[in-house]
DSSP file (Angstrom, degrees, kcal/mol; ACC not computed):
  #  RESIDUE AA STRUCTURE BP1 BP2  ACC     N-H-->O    O-->H-N    N-H-->O    O-->H-N    TCO  KAPPA ALPHA  PHI   PSI    X-CA   Y-CA   Z-CA
    1    1 A X              0   0    0      0, 0.0     6,-0.2     0, 0.0     2,-0.2   0.000 360.0 360.0 360.0 142.7  -18.4  -18.5   51.1
    2    2 A X    >   -     0   0    0      4,-2.7     3,-2.2     1,-0.2     4,-0.4  -0.530 360.0 -67.5 -90.7 166.6  -14.7  -18.1   51.7
    3    3 A X  T 3  S+     0   0    0      1,-0.3     3,-0.3    -2,-0.2    -1,-0.2  -0.290 126.5  39.3 -54.9 134.7  -12.5  -21.1   52.4
    4    4 A X  T 3  S-     0   0    0      1,-0.1    -1,-0.3    -3,-0.1    -2,-0.0   0.286 123.1 -89.3 101.8  -8.5  -13.4  -22.4   55.8
    5    5 A X  S <  S+     0   0    0     -3,-2.2     2,-0.2     1,-0.3    -2,-0.2   0.486  82.7 132.9  91.2   2.9  -17.1  -21.9   55.3
    6    6 A X        -     0   0    0     -4,-0.4    -4,-2.7    -3,-0.3    -1,-0.3  -0.613  55.0-117.3 -90.5 152.4  -17.6  -18.3   56.6
    7    7 A X        -     0   0    0     -2,-0.2     2,-0.4    -6,-0.2    -1,-0.1  -0.604  22.1-132.3 -85.4 144.4  -19.6  -15.8   54.7
    8    8 A X        -     0   0    0     -2,-0.3    -1,-0.0     1,-0.1     0, 0.0  -0.762   7.5-158.9 -94.6 142.1  -18.0  -12.6   53.3
    9    9 A X        +     0   0    0     -2,-0.4    -1,-0.1     4,-0.1    -2,-0.0   0.145  46.9 133.9-102.7  17.8  -19.7   -9.3   53.9
   10   10 A X     >  -     0   0    0      1,-0.1     4,-2.7     4,-0.0     5,-0.2  -0.317  69.4-115.1 -65.1 152.2  -17.8   -7.6   51.0
   11   11 A X  H  > S+     0   0    0      1,-0.2     4,-2.3     2,-0.2     5,-0.2   0.888 116.6  50.8 -55.5 -40.1  -20.0   -5.4   48.7
   12   12 A X  H  > S+     0   0    0      2,-0.2     4,-2.3     1,-0.2    -1,-0.2   0.923 111.3  46.5 -64.8 -44.4  -19.3   -7.8   45.8
   13   13 A X  H  > S+     0   0    0      1,-0.2     4,-2.5     2,-0.2    -2,-0.2   0.905 113.1  49.7 -64.7 -41.0  -20.3  -10.9   47.8
   14   14 A X  H  X S+     0   0    0     -4,-2.7     4,-2.4     1,-0.2    -1,-0.2   0.895 110.3  50.6 -64.9 -39.3  -23.4   -9.3   49.1
   15   15 A X  H  X S+     0   0    0     -4,-2.3     4,-2.3    -5,-0.2    -2,-0.2   0.910 110.7  49.3 -64.4 -41.6  -24.4   -8.2   45.6
   16   16 A X  H  X S+     0   0    0     -4,-2.3     4,-2.4     2,-0.2    -2,-0.2   0.933 112.5  46.9 -63.2 -45.6  -23.9  -11.8   44.3
   17   17 A X  H  X S+     0   0    0     -4,-2.5     4,-2.7     1,-0.2    -2,-0.2   0.894 111.6  51.5 -65.1 -38.9  -26.0  -13.3   47.1
   18   18 A X  H  X S+     0   0    0     -4,-2.4     4,-2.4     2,-0.2    -1,-0.2   0.908 110.1  49.5 -62.7 -41.2  -28.7  -10.7   46.5
   19   19 A X  H  X S+     0   0    0     -4,-2.3     4,-2.5     2,-0.2    -2,-0.2   0.912 111.7  48.8 -62.9 -42.9  -28.7  -11.5   42.8
   20   20 A X  H  X S+     0   0    0     -4,-2.4     4,-2.9     2,-0.2     5,-0.2   0.930 112.0  47.9 -63.7 -45.9  -29.0  -15.2   43.6
   21   21 A X  H  X S+     0   0    0     -4,-2.7     4,-2.6     1,-0.2     5,-0.2   0.930 112.9  48.6 -61.1 -45.1  -31.8  -14.7   46.1
   22   22 A X  H  X S+     0   0    0     -4,-2.4     4,-2.3    -5,-0.2    -1,-0.2   0.920 113.8  46.6 -60.8 -45.1  -33.7  -12.5   43.6
   23   23 A X  H  X S+     0   0    0     -4,-2.5     4,-2.8     2,-0.2     5,-0.2   0.934 113.3  47.8 -64.4 -46.7  -33.3  -15.0   40.8
   24   24 A X  H  X S+     0   0    0     -4,-2.9     4,-2.6     1,-0.2    -2,-0.2   0.915 112.7  48.8 -62.5 -42.8  -34.3  -18.0   42.9
   25   25 A X  H  X S+     0   0    0     -4,-2.6     4,-1.3    -5,-0.2    -1,-0.2   0.926 112.9  48.0 -62.2 -44.1  -37.4  -16.2   44.2
   26   26 A X  H  < S+     0   0    0     -4,-2.3     4,-0.4    -5,-0.2     3,-0.3   0.911 113.3  47.2 -63.9 -42.7  -38.4  -15.2   40.7
   27   27 A X  H >< S+     0   0    0     -4,-2.8     3,-1.0     1,-0.2    -1,-0.2   0.901 110.2  52.7 -66.0 -40.0  -37.9  -18.6   39.3
   28   28 A X  H 3< S+     0   0    0     -4,-2.6    -1,-0.2     1,-0.2    -2,-0.2   0.742 108.4  51.0 -69.6 -21.9  -39.8  -20.3   42.2
   29   29 A X  T 3< S+     0   0    0     -4,-1.3     2,-0.4    -3,-0.3    -1,-0.2   0.456  80.7 110.7 -96.6   0.0  -42.8  -18.0   41.7
   30   30 A X  S <  S-     0   0    0     -3,-1.0     2,-0.2    -4,-0.4    13,-0.0  -0.603  76.4-117.2 -71.7 128.4  -43.1  -18.6   37.9
   31   31 A X        -     0   0    0     -2,-0.4     2,-0.6     1,-0.1    11,-0.1  -0.461  18.6-133.1 -69.1 135.0  -46.3  -20.7   37.3
   32   32 A X        -     0   0    0     -2,-0.2     4,-0.1     1,-0.1    -1,-0.1  -0.796  22.2-174.3 -87.4 124.4  -45.7  -24.1   35.9
   33   33 A X        -     0   0    0     -2,-0.6    63,-0.2     2,-0.3    -1,-0.1   0.613  41.5-113.5 -97.6 -15.2  -48.2  -24.5   33.0
   34   34 A X  S    S+     0   0    0      1,-0.2    63,-1.1    62,-0.1     2,-0.8   0.335  88.2 111.5  90.6  -7.0  -47.7  -28.1   32.0
   35   35 A X     >  -     0   0    0     61,-0.2     4,-2.9     1,-0.2    -2,-0.3  -0.890  56.8-159.5-101.1 105.4  -46.4  -26.8   28.7
   36   36 A X  H  > S+     0   0    0     -2,-0.8     4,-2.6     1,-0.2     5,-0.2   0.870  89.1  51.0 -56.4 -42.4  -42.6  -27.7   28.8
   37   37 A X  H  > S+     0   0    0      2,-0.2     4,-2.4     1,-0.2    -1,-0.2   0.943 113.7  44.0 -61.3 -48.0  -41.7  -25.2   26.1
   38   38 A X  H  > S+     0   0    0      2,-0.2     4,-2.5     1,-0.2    -2,-0.2   0.923 114.8  48.6 -63.5 -45.6  -43.5  -22.3   27.9
   39   39 A X  H  X S+     0   0    0     -4,-2.9     4,-2.6     1,-0.2     5,-0.3   0.901 111.0  51.3 -63.6 -40.6  -42.2  -23.3   31.3
   40   40 A X  H  X S+     0   0    0     -4,-2.6     4,-2.9    -5,-0.3     5,-0.3   0.947 111.9  46.1 -59.4 -50.1  -38.6  -23.5   29.9
   41   41 A X  H  X S+     0   0    0     -4,-2.4     4,-1.9     1,-0.2    -2,-0.2   0.903 114.1  48.6 -62.0 -41.8  -38.8  -20.1   28.3
   42   42 A X  H  X S+     0   0    0     -4,-2.5     4,-1.4     2,-0.2    -1,-0.2   0.930 116.0  41.8 -64.8 -46.9  -40.3  -18.5   31.4
   43   43 A X  H  X S+     0   0    0     -4,-2.6     4,-2.4     1,-0.2    -2,-0.2   0.898 113.6  51.8 -69.4 -41.2  -37.7  -20.1   33.8
   44   44 A X  H  X S+     0   0    0     -4,-2.9     4,-2.8    -5,-0.3     5,-0.2   0.860 104.7  57.0 -66.7 -33.9  -34.7  -19.4   31.5
   45   45 A X  H  X S+     0   0    0     -4,-1.9     4,-1.9    -5,-0.3    -1,-0.2   0.930 110.8  43.5 -61.0 -43.7  -35.7  -15.8   31.1
   46   46 A X  H  X S+     0   0    0     -4,-1.4     4,-2.0     2,-0.2    -2,-0.2   0.893 112.6  52.8 -68.2 -39.0  -35.5  -15.4   34.9
   47   47 A X  H  X S+     0   0    0     -4,-2.4     4,-1.9     1,-0.2    -2,-0.2   0.921 109.7  48.5 -60.7 -44.6  -32.3  -17.4   35.1
   48   48 A X  H  X S+     0   0    0     -4,-2.8     4,-2.3     1,-0.2    -1,-0.2   0.875 107.1  55.7 -65.4 -37.6  -30.7  -15.1   32.5
   49   49 A X  H  X S+     0   0    0     -4,-1.9     4,-2.2     1,-0.2    -1,-0.2   0.903 107.5  50.3 -60.6 -39.7  -31.9  -12.0   34.4
   50   50 A X  H  X S+     0   0    0     -4,-2.0     4,-2.4     2,-0.2    -2,-0.2   0.897 108.1  52.3 -63.7 -40.1  -30.0  -13.4   37.4
   51   51 A X  H  X S+     0   0    0     -4,-1.9     4,-2.4     2,-0.2    -2,-0.2   0.892 108.9  50.3 -63.3 -39.3  -26.9  -13.9   35.3
   52   52 A X  H  X S+     0   0    0     -4,-2.3     4,-2.3     2,-0.2    -2,-0.2   0.920 109.8  50.7 -64.6 -43.7  -27.0  -10.3   34.1
   53   53 A X  H  X S+     0   0    0     -4,-2.2     4,-1.9     1,-0.2    -2,-0.2   0.917 112.1  47.0 -59.9 -43.3  -27.4   -9.1   37.7
   54   54 A X  H  X S+     0   0    0     -4,-2.4     4,-2.0     1,-0.2    -1,-0.2   0.887 110.4  52.3 -67.2 -38.2  -24.4  -11.1   38.8
   55   55 A X  H  X S+     0   0    0     -4,-2.4     4,-2.2     1,-0.2    -1,-0.2   0.886 108.4  51.2 -64.6 -37.9  -22.3   -9.9   35.8
   56   56 A X  H  X S+     0   0    0     -4,-2.3     4,-2.1     2,-0.2    -1,-0.2   0.884 107.3  53.2 -65.8 -37.3  -23.1   -6.3   36.7
   57   57 A X  H  X S+     0   0    0     -4,-1.9     4,-2.3     2,-0.2     5,-0.4   0.889 107.9  51.4 -63.5 -38.2  -22.0   -7.0   40.3
   58   58 A X  H  X S+     0   0    0     -4,-2.0     4,-3.0     1,-0.2    -2,-0.2   0.924 109.2  49.9 -62.7 -44.2  -18.7   -8.3   38.9
   59   59 A X  H  < S+     0   0    0     -4,-2.2    -2,-0.2     1,-0.2    -1,-0.2   0.870 116.1  42.6 -63.4 -36.0  -18.3   -5.2   36.8
   60   60 A X  H  < S+     0   0    0     -4,-2.1    -1,-0.2    -5,-0.1    -2,-0.2   0.839 133.3  16.4 -77.5 -33.5  -18.9   -3.0   39.9
   61   61 A X  H  < S+     0   0    0     -4,-2.3    -3,-0.2    -5,-0.2    -2,-0.2   0.625  99.8  95.8-120.1 -18.2  -16.9   -5.0   42.4
   62   62 A X     <  -     0   0    0     -4,-3.0     3,-0.0    -5,-0.4    -4,-0.0  -0.256  43.9-167.7 -78.3 166.0  -14.5   -7.3   40.6
   63   63 A X        +     0   0    0     -2,-0.0     2,-0.5     0, 0.0    -1,-0.1   0.553  53.4 102.8-125.5 -18.6  -10.9   -6.6   39.7
   64   64 A X     >  -     0   0    0      1,-0.2     4,-2.4     2,-0.0     5,-0.2  -0.584  58.3-150.8 -78.6 121.5   -9.8   -9.3   37.3
   65   65 A X  H  > S+     0   0    0     -2,-0.5     4,-2.3     1,-0.2     5,-0.2   0.858  95.9  53.6 -59.2 -36.8   -9.7   -8.0   33.7
   66   66 A X  H  > S+     0   0    0      1,-0.2     4,-2.1     2,-0.2    -1,-0.2   0.921 112.2  43.6 -64.9 -43.1  -10.5  -11.4   32.2
   67   67 A X  H  > S+     0   0    0      2,-0.2     4,-2.7     1,-0.2    -2,-0.2   0.840 110.9  55.2 -72.1 -32.2  -13.6  -11.8   34.4
   68   68 A X  H  X S+     0   0    0     -4,-2.4     4,-2.0     2,-0.2    -2,-0.2   0.921 109.6  47.4 -62.9 -43.4  -14.6   -8.2   33.7
   69   69 A X  H  X S+     0   0    0     -4,-2.3     4,-2.0     1,-0.2    -2,-0.2   0.917 112.7  48.8 -63.0 -44.1  -14.5   -8.9   29.9
   70   70 A X  H  X S+     0   0    0     -4,-2.1     4,-2.8     1,-0.2    -2,-0.2   0.899 108.1  54.6 -63.2 -40.9  -16.5  -12.1   30.4
   71   71 A X  H  X S+     0   0    0     -4,-2.7     4,-2.5     1,-0.2    -1,-0.2   0.912 108.3  48.7 -60.0 -43.1  -19.1  -10.2   32.5
   72   72 A X  H  X S+     0   0    0     -4,-2.0     4,-2.2     1,-0.2    -1,-0.2   0.907 112.1  49.2 -62.6 -40.9  -19.6   -7.7   29.7
   73   73 A X  H  X S+     0   0    0     -4,-2.0     4,-2.6     2,-0.2     5,-0.2   0.896 110.3  51.1 -64.8 -40.8  -19.9  -10.6   27.2
   74   74 A X  H  X S+     0   0    0     -4,-2.8     4,-3.2     2,-0.2     5,-0.4   0.926 109.0  50.8 -62.4 -45.5  -22.5  -12.3   29.5
   75   75 A X  H  X S+     0   0    0     -4,-2.5     4,-2.3     1,-0.2     5,-0.2   0.941 112.7  46.0 -58.8 -48.2  -24.5   -9.1   29.8
   76   76 A X  H  X S+     0   0    0     -4,-2.2     4,-1.5     1,-0.2    -2,-0.2   0.943 118.6  40.9 -60.4 -49.5  -24.6   -8.7   26.0
   77   77 A X  H  X S+     0   0    0     -4,-2.6     4,-2.0     1,-0.2    -2,-0.2   0.915 116.7  46.7 -67.5 -44.6  -25.5  -12.3   25.3
   78   78 A X  H  X S+     0   0    0     -4,-3.2     4,-2.8    -5,-0.2    -1,-0.2   0.877 109.6  53.4 -70.0 -36.9  -28.0  -12.9   28.1
   79   79 A X  H  X S+     0   0    0     -4,-2.3     4,-2.0    -5,-0.4    -1,-0.2   0.894 108.8  51.0 -64.1 -37.1  -29.9   -9.6   27.4
   80   80 A X  H  X S+     0   0    0     -4,-1.5     4,-2.1    -5,-0.2    -2,-0.2   0.930 112.9  45.1 -62.2 -45.1  -30.2  -10.7   23.8
   81   81 A X  H  X S+     0   0    0     -4,-2.0     4,-2.9     2,-0.2     5,-0.2   0.850 107.9  57.4 -70.1 -34.0  -31.6  -14.1   24.9
   82   82 A X  H  X S+     0   0    0     -4,-2.8     4,-2.5     2,-0.2    -1,-0.2   0.931 109.5  46.5 -59.2 -44.7  -33.9  -12.4   27.5
   83   83 A X  H  X S+     0   0    0     -4,-2.0     4,-2.5     2,-0.2    -2,-0.2   0.914 112.1  49.9 -62.1 -43.8  -35.4  -10.5   24.6
   84   84 A X  H  X S+     0   0    0     -4,-2.1     4,-2.2     2,-0.2    -2,-0.2   0.921 112.9  46.2 -62.1 -45.0  -35.7  -13.6   22.4
   85   85 A X  H  X S+     0   0    0     -4,-2.9     4,-2.7     2,-0.2    -1,-0.2   0.903 112.1  51.3 -65.4 -41.2  -37.4  -15.5   25.2
   86   86 A X  H  X S+     0   0    0     -4,-2.5     4,-2.2    -5,-0.2    -2,-0.2   0.907 110.2  48.6 -62.5 -42.4  -39.8  -12.6   26.0
   87   87 A X  H  X S+     0   0    0     -4,-2.5     4,-1.2     2,-0.2    -1,-0.2   0.906 111.6  50.0 -63.9 -41.0  -40.8  -12.3   22.4
   88   88 A X  H >X S+     0   0    0     -4,-2.2     4,-1.1     1,-0.2     3,-0.7   0.943 111.1  48.8 -62.2 -46.6  -41.4  -16.1   22.2
   89   89 A X  H 3< S+     0   0    0     -4,-2.7     3,-0.5     1,-0.2    -1,-0.2   0.875 107.5  55.4 -61.4 -37.4  -43.5  -16.0   25.4
   90   90 A X  H 3< S+     0   0    0     -4,-2.2    -1,-0.2     1,-0.2    -2,-0.2   0.782 114.4  40.2 -66.0 -26.1  -45.6  -13.0   24.0
   91   91 A X  H << S+     0   0    0     -4,-1.2     2,-0.5    -3,-0.7    -1,-0.2   0.531 110.6  61.5 -99.6  -8.6  -46.4  -15.0   20.9
   92   92 A X     <  -     0   0    0     -4,-1.1     2,-0.2    -3,-0.5    -1,-0.2  -0.928  64.9-156.7-129.4 109.6  -47.1  -18.4   22.5
   93   93 A X        -     0   0    0     -2,-0.5   -55,-0.1     1,-0.1     2,-0.1  -0.524  41.8 -91.0 -74.3 150.3  -49.7  -19.1   25.0
   94   94 A X        -     0   0    0     -2,-0.2     2,-0.4     1,-0.1    -1,-0.1  -0.390  37.2-165.5 -63.5 137.1  -49.1  -22.1   27.2
   95   95 A X        -     0   0    0     -2,-0.1   -59,-0.2    -3,-0.1   -58,-0.1  -0.792  12.5-153.9-124.8  86.3  -50.6  -25.3   25.8
   96   96 A X        -     0   0    0     -2,-0.4   -61,-0.2   -63,-0.2     2,-0.1  -0.245  26.3-101.9 -61.1 147.2  -50.6  -27.9   28.6
   97   97 A X        -     0   0    0    -63,-1.1     2,-0.4     1,-0.1    -1,-0.1  -0.455  34.1-126.8 -66.3 139.1  -50.5  -31.5   27.7
   98   98 A X              0   0    0     -2,-0.1    -1,-0.1     1,-0.1    -3,-0.0  -0.750 360.0 360.0 -88.4 133.1  -53.8  -33.3   27.9
   99   99 A X              0   0    0     -2,-0.4    -1,-0.1     0, 0.0    -2,-0.0   0.453 360.0 360.0-100.2 360.0  -53.8  -36.4   30.0
């Protein structure tokens, strides 16, 4: 939203909102297993994917050199963590707490 509460239809704003919607939908559809570690890894992987999408939108549409540099750094770091979380998930089946 721009100051005053109205939505912008700029390509960059639309890309950011699309990234947010995609990330939120993906996070909301992740099954909660009752295993906090597994659920954390699953949700954070989707959250990081959303951050990468938003950083790419910044690179395509942004103009500020400092933010462009930060976006590149975010992509590098988050992609590394996405891989780490994916590898962890592949090796660890959910173990729900027994009540």
